[in-house]
Residue frames relative to the residue before (quaternion, step in Angstrom):
aa qw qx qy qz dx dy dz
X 1.0000 0.0000 0.0000 0.0000 0.00 0.00 0.00
X 0.2954 -0.7468 0.5802 0.1354 3.55 -0.94 1.10
X 0.0320 -0.7973 0.6027 -0.0041 3.51 -0.76 1.07
X 0.6641 -0.5431 0.2774 0.4325 3.53 1.18 0.42
X 0.5258 0.6035 -0.3866 0.4581 3.59 1.46 0.19
X 0.3454 -0.7390 0.5390 0.2099 3.66 -0.54 1.04
X 0.1725 -0.8087 0.5569 0.0786 3.51 -0.93 0.85
X 0.4839 -0.6699 0.4155 0.3801 3.69 -0.79 0.45
X 0.5823 -0.5736 0.4544 0.3543 3.45 -1.19 0.50
X 0.2227 -0.7761 0.5794 0.1117 3.59 -1.14 0.58
X 0.2770 -0.8158 0.4922 0.1248 3.51 -0.43 1.22
X 0.5923 -0.5235 0.4526 0.4127 3.59 -1.18 0.45
X 0.6046 -0.1457 -0.7782 -0.0876 1.66 -2.17 1.20
X 0.3363 0.7606 -0.4932 0.2550 3.57 1.09 0.55
X 0.6440 -0.5215 0.3989 0.3927 3.43 -1.51 -0.16
X 0.6260 -0.5462 0.3670 0.4185 3.65 -1.08 0.23
X 0.0867 -0.8248 0.5584 0.0203 3.61 -0.89 0.77
X 0.0375 0.8012 -0.5924 0.0754 3.42 0.54 1.13
X 0.6664 -0.4111 0.3452 0.5174 3.74 -1.00 0.02
X 0.6997 -0.4963 0.2930 0.4223 3.50 -1.18 0.37
X 0.3579 0.6855 -0.5362 0.3384 3.59 0.48 1.22
X 0.1393 -0.8270 0.5436 0.0349 3.49 -0.37 1.35
X 0.4353 -0.6183 0.5507 0.3533 3.53 -1.11 0.40
X 0.6203 -0.5667 0.3815 0.3854 3.63 -1.19 0.53
X 0.7240 -0.3877 0.3046 0.4824 3.56 -1.29 -0.01
X 0.4767 -0.7089 0.4335 0.2869 3.61 -0.80 0.74
X 0.7859 0.1643 -0.1436 0.5786 3.60 1.07 -0.40
X 0.0577 0.8420 -0.5351 0.0380 3.56 0.70 1.06
X 0.4490 -0.6811 0.4793 0.3237 3.67 -0.90 0.76
X 0.6718 -0.5040 0.3674 0.3998 3.52 -1.25 0.44
X 0.1491 -0.7924 0.5901 0.0405 3.53 -0.87 1.04
X 0.5578 -0.5626 0.4824 0.3738 3.57 -1.25 0.28
X 0.3949 -0.7181 0.5211 0.2383 3.53 -1.00 0.77
X 0.6121 -0.5629 0.4231 0.3596 3.56 -1.18 0.62
X 0.5108 -0.5965 0.5120 0.3480 3.54 -1.23 0.54
X 0.4802 -0.6906 0.4667 0.2733 3.59 -0.96 0.74
X 0.5516 0.6443 -0.4522 0.2759 3.65 0.92 -0.49
X 0.3523 -0.7589 0.5146 0.1875 3.49 -0.98 0.84
X 0.4633 -0.6682 0.5057 0.2883 3.64 -0.99 0.83
X 0.3491 -0.6844 0.6002 0.2224 3.52 -1.23 0.59
X 0.4636 -0.6937 0.4663 0.2940 3.59 -0.63 1.00
X 0.1262 -0.8164 0.5628 0.0286 3.63 -0.92 0.83
X 0.0125 -0.8149 0.5795 0.0071 3.67 0.52 1.10
X 0.6197 0.5370 -0.4233 0.3853 3.67 0.78 -0.33
X 0.5836 0.5578 -0.3501 0.4750 3.58 1.12 -0.68
X 0.6701 0.5121 -0.2940 0.4497 3.53 0.94 -0.99
X 0.6300 0.5082 -0.3552 0.4677 3.58 0.93 -0.86
X 0.6375 0.4976 -0.3843 0.4454 3.66 0.82 -0.80
X 0.6274 0.5055 -0.3679 0.4642 3.69 0.91 -0.85
X 0.6777 0.4981 -0.3523 0.4106 3.65 0.69 -0.73
X 0.6253 0.5522 -0.3278 0.4435 3.44 1.11 -0.75
X 0.5824 0.5561 -0.3273 0.4943 3.60 1.14 -0.73
X 0.6632 0.5330 -0.3058 0.4274 3.59 0.77 -1.08
X 0.6429 0.5817 -0.3084 0.3914 3.50 0.88 -0.84
X 0.7444 0.3517 -0.1844 0.5369 3.49 1.20 -0.88
X 0.5746 0.6288 -0.3986 0.3400 3.67 1.18 -0.09
X 0.4068 -0.6713 0.5598 0.2656 3.56 -1.22 0.60
X 0.0302 0.8393 -0.5393 0.0613 3.59 -0.57 0.97
X 0.4020 -0.6711 0.5733 0.2434 3.44 -1.34 0.43
X 0.4192 -0.7359 0.4841 0.2201 3.57 -0.61 1.21
X 0.4832 0.6722 -0.4828 0.2856 3.57 -1.17 0.58
X 0.5604 -0.6210 0.4248 0.3463 3.51 -1.19 0.17
X 0.8218 0.0253 -0.0464 0.5674 3.53 -0.23 1.32
X 0.4744 0.6551 -0.4861 0.3309 3.69 0.99 0.43
X 0.2167 -0.7814 0.5761 0.1026 3.49 -1.27 0.52
X 0.0076 0.7474 -0.6641 0.0177 3.51 -1.34 0.54
X 0.3091 -0.7085 0.5891 0.2353 3.59 -0.98 0.70
X 0.5982 -0.5536 0.4130 0.4063 3.68 -1.10 0.66
X 0.0367 -0.7927 0.6083 -0.0164 3.58 -1.08 0.79
X 0.6548 0.5166 -0.3394 0.4350 3.57 -1.29 -0.23
X 0.8306 -0.2145 0.2312 0.4589 3.37 -1.29 -1.01
X 0.5679 0.5811 -0.4122 0.4121 3.61 1.30 -0.25
X 0.1319 -0.7889 0.5976 0.0560 3.54 -0.63 1.15
X 0.5690 -0.6217 0.4602 0.2792 3.51 -1.03 1.04
X 0.4606 -0.6612 0.5074 0.3052 3.59 -0.95 0.73
X 0.6485 -0.5430 0.3932 0.3605 3.51 -1.14 0.63
X 0.7083 0.4588 -0.2996 0.4451 3.60 0.99 -0.60
X 0.4976 0.6870 -0.4127 0.3318 3.54 1.26 -0.19
X 0.4749 -0.6679 0.4993 0.2812 3.65 -1.03 0.68
X 0.6483 -0.4874 0.3866 0.4390 3.57 -1.22 0.41
X 0.8135 0.2261 -0.2130 0.4916 3.47 -1.07 1.05
X 0.7077 0.3893 -0.2974 0.5090 3.57 1.24 0.15
X 0.4965 -0.0070 -0.8506 -0.1729 1.62 -2.44 0.45
X 0.1914 -0.7367 0.6302 0.1528 3.54 -1.25 0.41
X 0.1522 -0.7872 0.5881 0.1062 3.63 -0.83 0.85
X 0.1195 -0.7878 0.6041 -0.0053 3.52 -1.05 0.95
X 0.1328 -0.7337 0.6616 0.0795 3.50 -1.00 0.98
X 0.0434 0.8159 -0.5668 0.1059 3.50 -0.47 1.48
X 0.8312 -0.1136 0.0631 0.5406 3.55 -0.63 1.16
X 0.7671 -0.3950 0.2266 0.4518 3.61 0.89 0.76
X 0.6091 0.5118 -0.3122 0.5192 3.56 1.42 -0.13
X 0.1083 -0.7968 0.5908 0.0663 3.65 -0.59 1.02
X 0.0321 0.7961 -0.6006 0.0671 3.55 -0.87 1.00
X 0.2105 -0.7377 0.6342 0.0962 3.56 -1.00 0.88
X 0.1890 -0.7914 0.5776 0.0665 3.59 -0.76 1.19
X 0.2851 -0.7729 0.5479 0.1454 3.57 -0.68 1.04
X 0.7641 0.0129 0.0041 0.6449 3.45 1.37 -0.53
X 0.6402 -0.5466 0.3650 0.3977 3.54 -1.11 0.25
X 0.5378 -0.5882 0.4538 0.3986 3.71 -0.91 0.58
X 0.2880 -0.7931 0.5263 0.1052 3.54 -1.06 0.82
X 0.7704 0.1691 -0.0816 0.6092 3.59 1.25 -0.61
X 0.0254 0.8496 -0.5189 0.0913 3.52 -0.14 1.35
X 0.1982 -0.7199 0.6591 0.0902 3.49 -1.24 0.86
X 0.1098 -0.7568 0.6372 0.0962 3.59 -0.94 0.87
X 0.1801 -0.7237 0.6612 0.0813 3.59 -1.18 0.78
X 0.7809 0.1319 -0.2316 0.5649 3.52 -0.58 1.46
X 0.6147 -0.6434 0.3494 0.2936 3.46 -1.05 0.89
X 0.6812 0.5189 -0.3585 0.3717 3.67 0.71 -0.83
X 0.6027 0.5217 -0.3892 0.4616 3.68 0.96 -0.44
X 0.6591 0.5274 -0.3194 0.4306 3.48 1.03 -0.89
X 0.6649 0.5065 -0.2895 0.4664 3.55 0.96 -0.89
X 0.5962 0.5386 -0.3658 0.4698 3.67 1.12 -0.62
X 0.6927 0.4627 -0.2987 0.4657 3.58 0.74 -0.98
X 0.6407 0.5023 -0.3439 0.4679 3.68 0.95 -0.66
X 0.6487 0.5087 -0.3276 0.4616 3.59 1.02 -0.68
X 0.6552 0.4583 -0.3114 0.5134 3.60 1.21 -0.45
X 0.4915 -0.6860 0.4006 0.3569 3.65 1.25 0.09
X 0.4863 0.6870 -0.4252 0.3327 3.57 1.05 0.74
X 0.1619 0.8127 -0.5286 0.1841 3.55 1.01 0.76
X 0.6635 0.5039 -0.3316 0.4425 3.65 0.94 -0.65
X 0.6570 0.5153 -0.3127 0.4528 3.59 1.23 -0.19
X 0.6567 0.5469 -0.3071 0.4187 3.48 1.32 -0.46
X 0.1688 -0.8138 0.5539 0.0500 3.59 -0.80 1.09
X 0.8091 -0.0796 0.0102 0.5821 3.50 1.34 0.06
X 0.1141 -0.7620 0.6356 0.0481 3.55 -1.34 0.55
X 0.0590 -0.8012 0.5927 0.0570 3.55 -1.21 0.27
X 0.8240 0.2496 -0.2405 0.4482 3.45 -1.38 0.57
X 0.0482 0.7632 -0.6378 0.0911 3.65 0.44 1.21
X 0.0284 -0.8435 0.5359 -0.0223 3.62 -0.57 1.07
X 0.7818 0.1362 -0.1708 0.5840 3.67 1.02 0.48
X 0.6679 -0.4435 0.3892 0.4537 3.51 -1.37 0.00
X 0.4198 -0.6892 0.5231 0.2740 3.66 -0.87 0.85
X 0.5953 -0.5446 0.4444 0.3894 3.58 -1.20 0.60
X 0.5952 -0.6309 0.3589 0.3450 3.63 -0.73 1.00
X 0.6841 0.5219 -0.2786 0.4267 3.56 0.92 -0.92
X 0.7190 0.4014 -0.2067 0.5284 3.54 1.30 -0.49
X 0.4368 0.7514 -0.4310 0.2426 3.59 1.19 -0.33
X 0.6521 0.5187 -0.3186 0.4518 3.66 0.88 -0.85
X 0.6697 0.5172 -0.2450 0.4734 3.51 0.89 -1.12
X 0.6717 0.4918 -0.3203 0.4521 3.56 0.91 -0.97
X 0.7060 0.4920 -0.2847 0.4224 3.60 0.89 -0.79
X 0.5838 0.5735 -0.3244 0.4743 3.52 1.44 -0.19
X 0.6250 0.5456 -0.3182 0.4588 3.51 1.33 -0.26
X 0.4702 -0.6825 0.4478 0.3354 3.64 -0.62 0.93
X 0.3134 -0.7332 0.5816 0.1609 3.52 -0.97 1.02
X 0.2833 -0.7958 0.5148 0.1460 3.71 -0.39 1.17
X 0.8126 -0.1311 0.1137 0.5564 3.58 1.03 -0.69
X 0.5374 -0.6287 0.4365 0.3540 3.61 -1.05 0.65
X 0.7505 0.2381 -0.1568 0.5962 3.61 1.13 -0.53
X 0.7475 -0.2720 0.2466 0.5535 3.64 -1.13 -0.62
X 0.3409 -0.7312 0.5258 0.2696 3.67 -0.71 0.92
X 0.5990 -0.5048 0.4831 0.3912 3.53 -1.38 0.19
X 0.6541 -0.5134 0.4023 0.3829 3.49 -1.32 0.27
X 0.6586 0.5159 -0.2776 0.4723 3.39 1.06 -0.94
X 0.6073 0.5209 -0.3725 0.4701 3.67 1.09 -0.55
X 0.6399 0.5359 -0.3149 0.4518 3.57 0.88 -0.87
X 0.6564 0.4849 -0.3210 0.4806 3.60 0.86 -1.00
X 0.6099 0.5900 -0.3584 0.3892 3.69 0.92 -0.64
X 0.6358 0.5241 -0.3047 0.4777 3.56 1.24 -0.70
X 0.3022 -0.7977 0.4615 0.2439 3.60 1.31 -0.35
X 0.1844 0.8200 -0.5202 0.1518 3.58 0.88 0.98
X 0.2510 -0.7240 0.5896 0.2554 3.57 -1.21 0.16
X 0.7447 0.2326 -0.1120 0.6155 3.59 1.44 0.04
X 0.0697 -0.7584 0.6480 0.0093 3.54 -0.88 1.04
X 0.1149 -0.7687 0.6291 0.0109 3.68 -0.90 1.15
X 0.1270 -0.7959 0.5919 0.0014 3.48 -0.55 1.38
X 0.3877 -0.7500 0.5011 0.1901 3.50 -1.05 1.02
X 0.7641 0.1697 -0.1104 0.6125 3.63 1.07 -0.83
X 0.6913 -0.4666 0.3500 0.4266 3.61 -1.32 0.16
X 0.6246 0.5690 -0.3463 0.4077 3.52 1.09 -0.74
X 0.4815 0.6564 -0.4557 0.3600 3.67 1.21 -0.18
X 0.7751 0.2744 -0.1064 0.5590 3.57 1.08 -0.76
X 0.1147 0.8478 -0.4995 0.1361 3.47 0.99 0.96
X 0.3493 -0.7657 0.4677 0.2701 3.59 -0.49 0.95
X 0.6171 0.5689 -0.3175 0.4413 3.49 1.11 -0.88
X 0.7124 0.4322 -0.2719 0.4814 3.67 1.13 -0.45
X 0.5231 -0.6710 0.3550 0.3874 3.43 1.41 0.09
X 0.5703 0.5720 -0.3717 0.4576 3.58 1.28 0.33
X 0.2360 0.7650 -0.5773 0.1604 3.70 0.86 0.74
X 0.6064 -0.5329 0.4190 0.4157 3.54 -1.25 0.38
X 0.6008 0.5633 -0.3577 0.4402 3.55 0.92 -0.55
X 0.6316 0.5448 -0.3156 0.4524 3.48 1.00 -0.73
X 0.6907 0.4280 -0.2771 0.5129 3.51 0.96 -0.93
X 0.5936 0.5478 -0.3839 0.4474 3.72 1.04 -0.47
X 0.6730 0.4848 -0.3241 0.4550 3.53 1.00 -0.91
X 0.6776 0.4727 -0.2938 0.4807 3.67 1.24 -0.29
X 0.5845 -0.6396 0.3431 0.3627 3.41 1.36 0.14
X 0.5850 0.5814 -0.3390 0.4526 3.53 1.32 0.51
X 0.3879 -0.7121 0.5432 0.2177 3.55 -0.85 1.01
X 0.1224 -0.7837 0.6041 0.0763 3.50 -1.18 0.53
X 0.0642 -0.7590 0.6448 0.0632 3.54 -1.35 0.34
X 0.2007 -0.7843 0.5848 0.0520 3.49 -0.96 0.97
X 0.5734 -0.5992 0.4487 0.3328 3.64 -0.83 1.00
X 0.5244 -0.7009 0.3918 0.2833 3.63 -0.65 1.17
X 0.5596 0.6077 -0.3984 0.3986 3.60 1.19 -0.51
X 0.8028 0.3365 -0.1789 0.4585 3.61 1.01 -0.60
X 0.2564 0.7926 -0.5029 0.2307 3.46 1.21 0.78
X 0.5889 -0.6123 0.3883 0.3570 3.64 1.21 -0.03
X 0.6057 0.5524 -0.3536 0.4505 3.54 1.23 -0.11
X 0.2753 -0.7732 0.5282 0.2175 3.66 -0.59 0.82
X 0.2109 0.7387 -0.5932 0.2406 3.53 -0.43 1.31
X 0.6682 -0.4871 0.4180 0.3762 3.37 -1.55 0.23
X 0.1341 -0.7660 0.6166 0.1229 3.68 -0.62 0.88
X 0.1064 -0.7860 0.6089 -0.0060 3.55 -0.95 1.18
X 0.6797 -0.4324 0.4157 0.4222 3.47 -1.53 -0.01
X 0.5228 0.6368 -0.3615 0.4364 3.63 1.15 -0.45
X 0.5935 0.5879 -0.3123 0.4523 3.52 1.12 -0.82
X 0.6519 0.4957 -0.3377 0.4640 3.60 0.92 -0.83
X 0.6577 0.4815 -0.3361 0.4718 3.67 0.90 -0.81
X 0.6410 0.5270 -0.3431 0.4401 3.66 0.90 -0.77
X 0.6304 0.5353 -0.3103 0.4688 3.61 1.06 -0.92
X 0.6578 0.5333 -0.2927 0.4439 3.53 0.89 -0.97
X 0.6753 0.4911 -0.2817 0.4727 3.58 0.95 -1.00
X 0.6488 0.5116 -0.3376 0.4509 3.59 0.91 -0.87
X 0.6751 0.4687 -0.3170 0.4733 3.69 0.85 -0.95
X 0.5875 0.5662 -0.3556 0.4558 3.61 1.11 -0.73
X 0.6786 0.5005 -0.2917 0.4516 3.60 0.89 -0.87
X 0.6309 0.5317 -0.3203 0.4654 3.57 0.98 -0.94
X 0.8000 0.3445 -0.1877 0.4539 3.56 0.78 -0.93
X 0.5532 -0.6703 0.3637 0.3352 3.54 1.34 0.36
X 0.6280 0.5230 -0.3346 0.4692 3.64 1.15 0.47
X 0.0810 0.8557 -0.5081 0.0557 3.59 0.89 0.96
X 0.5945 0.5805 -0.3414 0.4394 3.52 1.18 -0.42
X 0.6176 0.5198 -0.2974 0.5097 3.53 1.14 -0.89
X 0.6766 0.5079 -0.3147 0.4304 3.53 0.88 -0.90
X 0.6391 0.5223 -0.3198 0.4652 3.51 1.02 -0.91
X 0.6491 0.4798 -0.3494 0.4758 3.69 0.89 -0.77
X 0.6924 0.4756 -0.3372 0.4251 3.59 0.75 -0.84
X 0.6176 0.5091 -0.3546 0.4834 3.62 1.08 -0.59
X 0.6414 0.5105 -0.3469 0.4556 3.53 0.95 -0.72
X 0.6611 0.4972 -0.3242 0.4589 3.67 0.89 -0.75
X 0.6684 0.4876 -0.3039 0.4723 3.56 0.98 -0.77
X 0.6179 0.4951 -0.3662 0.4889 3.62 0.94 -0.71
X 0.6304 0.5331 -0.3581 0.4362 3.70 0.90 -0.86
X 0.6508 0.5595 -0.2921 0.4219 3.49 0.94 -0.89
X 0.6825 0.4612 -0.2667 0.5004 3.46 1.05 -0.85
X 0.6138 0.5477 -0.3278 0.4647 3.54 1.20 -0.76
X 0.6486 0.5017 -0.3487 0.4539 3.64 0.86 -0.81
X 0.6696 0.4971 -0.3085 0.4574 3.64 0.98 -0.81
X 0.6757 0.4660 -0.3221 0.4717 3.65 0.76 -0.83
X 0.6255 0.5237 -0.3396 0.4682 3.65 1.05 -0.50
X 0.6477 0.5164 -0.3115 0.4656 3.52 1.06 -0.80
X 0.7785 0.2962 -0.2288 0.5038 3.75 0.90 -0.68
X 0.2905 0.7859 -0.4936 0.2330 3.57 1.20 0.32
X 0.8083 0.2325 -0.1659 0.5149 3.64 -0.65 0.91
X 0.5628 0.5837 -0.4094 0.4182 3.61 1.12 -0.23
X 0.5646 -0.5952 0.4515 0.3509 3.56 -1.09 0.73
X 0.5032 -0.6581 0.4814 0.2863 3.61 -1.03 0.95
X 0.2839 -0.7493 0.5678 0.1884 3.62 -0.75 0.95
X 0.4035 -0.7211 0.5083 0.2425 3.49 -0.90 0.99
X 0.0516 -0.8288 0.5559 -0.0372 3.65 -0.51 1.18
X 0.1570 -0.7445 0.6419 0.0953 3.53 -1.11 0.88
X 0.2705 -0.7663 0.5582 0.1674 3.52 -0.84 0.95
X 0.1065 -0.8004 0.5847 0.0787 3.66 -0.75 0.89
X 0.1780 -0.7869 0.5868 0.0692 3.52 -0.40 1.22
X 0.7096 -0.2992 0.2856 0.5705 3.52 0.63 -1.14
X 0.5322 0.6265 -0.4957 0.2803 3.61 -1.53 -0.12
X 0.1703 -0.7457 0.6325 0.1217 3.64 -1.31 0.51
X 0.7492 0.3923 -0.2749 0.4574 3.56 0.59 -0.96
X 0.7207 0.0171 -0.0668 0.6898 3.53 1.39 -0.42
X 0.4827 -0.6541 0.5142 0.2733 3.56 -1.36 0.48
X 0.2200 -0.7392 0.6226 0.1330 3.55 -0.86 0.95
X 0.0422 0.8254 -0.5466 0.1346 3.62 -0.40 1.19
X 0.5978 -0.5690 0.4584 0.3298 3.42 -1.50 0.34
X 0.3001 -0.7379 0.5836 0.1578 3.60 -0.94 1.11
X 0.7425 -0.4138 0.3414 0.4012 3.41 -1.52 -0.19
X 0.6893 0.5039 -0.3491 0.3861 3.70 0.81 -0.51
X 0.6668 0.5692 -0.3162 0.3626 3.70 0.99 -0.20
X 0.6437 -0.5106 0.3735 0.4306 3.53 -1.12 0.29
X 0.5543 0.6330 -0.3872 0.3770 3.56 0.98 -0.67
X 0.6748 0.5164 -0.2748 0.4499 3.56 0.97 -1.03
X 0.6810 0.4803 -0.2855 0.4732 3.56 1.06 -0.78
X 0.5848 0.5681 -0.3638 0.4504 3.52 1.16 -0.62
X 0.6384 0.5256 -0.3043 0.4729 3.59 1.00 -0.90
X 0.6978 0.4987 -0.2774 0.4329 3.50 0.87 -0.89
X 0.6622 0.5009 -0.2853 0.4787 3.52 1.08 -0.79
X 0.6745 0.4944 -0.2646 0.4802 3.52 1.25 -0.63
X 0.6225 -0.5644 0.3630 0.4028 3.57 1.19 0.11
X 0.5978 0.5483 -0.3626 0.4589 3.64 1.20 0.49
X 0.2110 -0.7389 0.6053 0.2076 3.45 -1.28 -0.12
X 0.3986 -0.7308 0.5137 0.2076 3.49 -0.80 1.13
X 0.3808 -0.7823 0.4350 0.2319 3.48 -0.43 1.11
X 0.7044 0.3680 -0.2126 0.5685 3.54 1.40 -0.15
X 0.2338 0.7878 -0.5283 0.2136 3.54 1.15 0.70
X 0.6582 0.4931 -0.3398 0.4563 3.65 1.15 -0.31
X 0.4183 0.6399 -0.4864 0.4231 3.67 1.22 0.30
X 0.2712 -0.7876 0.5356 0.1386 3.53 -0.57 1.15
X 0.6498 0.4324 -0.3825 0.4945 3.49 0.08 1.43
X 0.6296 -0.5202 0.4257 0.3896 3.51 -1.31 0.16
X 0.7567 -0.0014 0.0016 0.6537 3.57 1.21 -0.73
X 0.1034 0.7962 -0.5952 0.0329 3.45 -1.36 0.24
X 0.4944 -0.6554 0.4894 0.2941 3.55 -1.26 0.25
X 0.0357 -0.7757 0.6299 -0.0169 3.56 -0.97 0.87
X 0.5250 -0.6305 0.4742 0.3194 3.63 -1.23 0.49
X 0.5408 -0.6004 0.4534 0.3761 3.55 -1.10 0.51
X 0.5576 0.5781 -0.4016 0.4401 3.60 1.20 -0.44
X 0.6296 0.5251 -0.3153 0.4780 3.66 1.13 -0.60
X 0.6218 0.5284 -0.3361 0.4703 3.49 1.09 -0.77
X 0.6422 0.5209 -0.3140 0.4665 3.54 0.91 -0.91
X 0.6778 0.5234 -0.2822 0.4324 3.60 0.83 -1.00
X 0.7471 0.4124 -0.2463 0.4595 3.63 0.99 -0.68
X 0.3214 -0.8360 0.4273 0.1233 3.51 1.33 0.24
X 0.0513 0.8121 -0.5789 0.0529 3.57 0.57 1.09
X 0.3518 -0.7249 0.5567 0.2023 3.57 -1.09 0.65
X 0.7634 0.1654 -0.1080 0.6150 3.59 1.27 -0.33
X 0.2029 -0.7474 0.6244 0.1020 3.55 -1.10 0.81
X 0.1756 -0.7610 0.6156 0.1056 3.61 -0.62 1.08
X 0.1515 -0.7972 0.5808 0.0648 3.53 -0.48 1.18
X 0.4007 -0.7279 0.5250 0.1842 3.59 -0.85 1.16
X 0.1434 -0.8090 0.5643 0.0807 3.69 -0.60 0.89
X 0.2822 -0.7827 0.5455 0.1008 3.37 -0.70 1.29
X 0.6052 -0.6194 0.3419 0.3650 3.59 1.24 0.10
X 0.6017 0.5931 -0.3928 0.3633 3.67 1.10 -0.31
X 0.6219 -0.5631 0.3723 0.3969 3.62 -1.05 0.50
X 0.8483 0.1484 -0.1307 0.4912 3.54 -0.83 1.06
X 0.3360 0.7811 -0.4622 0.2518 3.52 1.36 0.07
X 0.7433 0.4488 -0.2322 0.4383 3.54 0.70 -1.18
X 0.6506 0.5232 -0.3059 0.4577 3.54 1.04 -0.92
X 0.6132 0.5039 -0.3605 0.4901 3.64 0.94 -0.70
X 0.6730 0.4835 -0.3408 0.4441 3.62 0.75 -0.76
X 0.6151 0.5461 -0.3208 0.4696 3.56 1.01 -0.78
X 0.6592 0.5151 -0.2916 0.4638 3.49 0.88 -1.02
X 0.6259 0.5466 -0.3157 0.4582 3.60 0.94 -0.87
X 0.7318 0.4541 -0.2579 0.4378 3.57 0.71 -1.02
X 0.6596 0.4877 -0.2930 0.4912 3.56 1.22 -0.69
X 0.6763 0.4997 -0.3235 0.4338 3.59 1.07 -0.41
X 0.6160 0.5799 -0.3653 0.3883 3.58 1.11 -0.24
X 0.4498 -0.7291 0.4557 0.2417 3.63 -0.57 1.16
X 0.6314 0.5699 -0.2918 0.4375 3.52 1.19 -0.97
X 0.7289 0.3997 -0.2396 0.5016 3.59 1.10 -0.51
X 0.3999 0.7472 -0.4757 0.2356 3.69 1.08 0.03
X 0.7617 0.3715 -0.2527 0.4668 3.52 0.89 -0.60
X 0.3848 0.6861 -0.4942 0.3701 3.60 1.20 0.34
X 0.5364 -0.6705 0.3931 0.3289 3.61 -0.62 1.03
X 0.6621 0.4994 -0.3132 0.4626 3.62 0.90 -0.89
X 0.6961 0.4639 -0.2812 0.4703 3.60 0.86 -0.78
X 0.5864 0.5903 -0.3194 0.4535 3.54 1.05 -0.86
X 0.7901 0.2952 -0.1020 0.5274 3.53 0.83 -1.21
X 0.3549 -0.7536 0.4792 0.2765 3.65 1.36 0.28
X 0.3176 0.7385 -0.5305 0.2690 3.60 0.74 0.98
X 0.1529 0.7752 -0.5878 0.1738 3.54 -0.04 1.41
X 0.0667 -0.7480 0.6516 0.1067 3.42 -1.16 0.59
X 0.3843 -0.7319 0.5341 0.1770 3.61 -1.07 0.78
X 0.0094 -0.8140 0.5805 -0.0186 3.54 -0.76 0.95
X 0.3455 -0.7395 0.5292 0.2319 3.68 -0.30 1.16
X 0.5279 -0.6492 0.4348 0.3330 3.49 -0.89 1.02
X 0.5855 0.5842 -0.3934 0.4014 3.72 1.00 -0.52
X 0.6228 0.5758 -0.3301 0.4142 3.50 1.22 -0.58
X 0.6943 0.4968 -0.2338 0.4652 3.53 1.37 -0.37
X 0.6442 0.5249 -0.2983 0.4696 3.55 1.23 -0.04
X 0.6136 -0.5773 0.3525 0.4073 3.67 -1.02 0.60
X 0.4060 0.6806 -0.5321 0.2981 3.50 -0.90 1.06
X 0.7125 -0.4021 0.2943 0.4941 3.60 -0.84 -0.74
X 0.6106 0.6540 -0.3279 0.3031 3.56 1.17 -0.48
X 0.5459 0.6502 -0.3884 0.3583 3.63 0.98 -0.82
X 0.6663 0.4728 -0.3585 0.4517 3.77 0.67 -0.82
X 0.6224 0.5239 -0.3361 0.4745 3.63 1.06 -0.85
X 0.6550 0.5216 -0.3183 0.4445 3.63 0.93 -0.88
X 0.6377 0.5079 -0.3661 0.4488 3.56 0.90 -0.69
X 0.6263 0.5141 -0.3371 0.4794 3.65 0.93 -0.60
X 0.7011 0.4731 -0.2910 0.4471 3.57 0.73 -1.00
X 0.6624 0.4818 -0.3207 0.4757 3.60 0.94 -0.80
X 0.6192 0.5197 -0.3565 0.4684 3.68 0.90 -0.81
X 0.6731 0.4559 -0.3673 0.4519 3.72 0.74 -0.52
X 0.6249 0.5294 -0.3268 0.4717 3.54 1.14 -0.43
X 0.7098 0.4639 -0.2285 0.4782 3.56 1.00 -0.94
X 0.8156 0.1054 -0.0087 0.5689 3.51 1.08 -0.83
X 0.0405 -0.8359 0.5466 0.0282 3.57 0.70 1.11
X 0.6000 0.5637 -0.4030 0.3999 3.69 0.90 -0.59
X 0.6806 0.5188 -0.3210 0.4057 3.65 0.92 -0.55
X 0.7146 0.4106 -0.2014 0.5293 3.62 1.43 -0.16
X 0.4588 0.6525 -0.4734 0.3738 3.57 1.14 0.39
């Protein structure tokens, strides 16, 4: 999956290392095909929405929400609890009613909507990039799959959505003709996962909860969003309590690279997942979400566990393990010597509903004695 982060080339005999763009699941179950009907563009409706935005009171921020208040009286046509104004990555939108026909691009937005019980609003999804959470699998397979990767603009229009929710910045790639402006001109509202607003900042587990609440407000299900946030918080709380007092296990994240190691720095969600799970990212001092480090640095920091990021392609993880085990320079690294590898699907490390699950899974690997 490509999220705009350049990755190092990987030379033979290692595994392929294109940018974070994963092939879809290798044995995906049969999915319903998208409806062929084409949407008629509605610039007039979009113009009306923009007029509303200009007069709306809003709370600035990336993915923040606020209902109109004060002297601004909701129009008679507004649904209960609406209008709701959202400022998302610099795009302000006022919703008079919840979206009714939604397309998601990338898997984590789809899972978030399904976790909020919004399957009936979803008319298409695209780019499945890892195994779906078991409790969502049946509903996920019921949503029409528009494309194995990012769909074309035309393909999205054919599904006749009124809302498109993108997981990575590439969902709205201007060069591919899928810019947010292009959708706006077609009368379609858009929302981009807050992690990819383009602002370099610390990403934390709290961003997952804010994302859920914002989407809950847009879709008119704030109570469901609140309950989901409460459940996820409780999951993290149970895990942190279980590992409380345990020595922090040194963890090295191996994303990709052979001449140098491309790893998770201290600004990303991956580093916080490690901390909450009772570990310590050995490159938490790297100022960024990702970055390159030398193999000599990896050796010097003596990680006891290596977390391998899984892009979802067939054999991806095994090739990474083989590479690490084949390097003489790494032979004395505790994690390599003891073959102590853990697999972390890349989807587990991006803002959505998965990171709290990832905290628990990783904690069980780092501190198995605390979960017996």
